[in-house]
C-alpha positions in Angstrom: 3.7 9.3 -7.2 7.0 11.0 -7.6 9.9 9.0 -9.0 12.0 9.5 -5.8 9.2 8.0 -3.7 8.8 5.1 -6.1 12.5 4.4 -5.8 12.3 4.4 -2.0 9.4 2.0 -2.0 11.2 -0.2 -4.5 14.4 -0.3 -2.4 12.4 -0.9 0.8 9.9 -3.3 -0.6 11.3 -6.5 0.9 11.6 -4.9 4.4 8.1 -3.6 4.2 6.7 -7.0 3.0 8.6 -8.7 5.9 7.4 -6.2 8.6 4.0 -4.7 7.7 0.6 -6.1 8.6 -1.7 -4.1 6.2 -4.7 -4.6 8.5 -3.0 -2.4 11.1 -2.8 0.6 8.8 -5.6 0.1 6.3 -8.3 2.1 8.1 -5.9 5.0 8.5 -5.1 4.9 4.8 -8.8 4.8 3.9 -9.5 7.8 6.2 -6.6 9.8 4.7 -7.9 8.8 1.2 -4.6 7.1 0.3 -6.7 4.1 -0.8 -10.4 4.0 -1.6 -13.0 1.3 -0.6 -12.5 -0.6 -3.8 -8.8 -0.8 -3.3 -9.2 -1.7 0.3 -11.5 -4.6 -0.7 -8.9 -5.7 -3.3 -6.2 -5.7 -0.7 -8.2 -7.6 1.9 -9.3 -10.2 -0.7 -5.7 -11.5 -0.9 -5.2 -14.8 0.9 -2.1 -14.1 2.9 -0.5 -11.2 4.8 2.4 -11.0 2.3 0.0 -10.9 -0.7 -2.0 -8.1 1.0 1.2 -6.0 1.5 2.4 -6.6 -2.0 -1.1 -5.5 -3.3 -0.9 -2.3 -1.2 2.6 -1.5 -2.5 1.5 -2.1 -6.1 -1.4 0.3 -5.6 0.8 3.0 -4.0 3.3 3.1 -6.8 0.5 3.6 -9.3 -1.0 6.6 -7.4 -0.7 10.1 -8.5 0.6 12.9 -6.2 -1.0 12.7 -2.8 -2.1 16.0 -1.2 -3.0 14.6 2.3 
């Protein structure tokens, strides 16, 4: 992921954690190959909504450049 996008995610992290329900977007992210099935399972294994969002954000910042 490009540094500028990482910075945006870092600055917006708390707002995203407060507002996002990962379950609402996870199928779309899987279909677009933003996350794979293993990552999806890792996210869904988290006990709370907040933990799932944080897990997704941690995965996203570690990603390479997305072409989708």
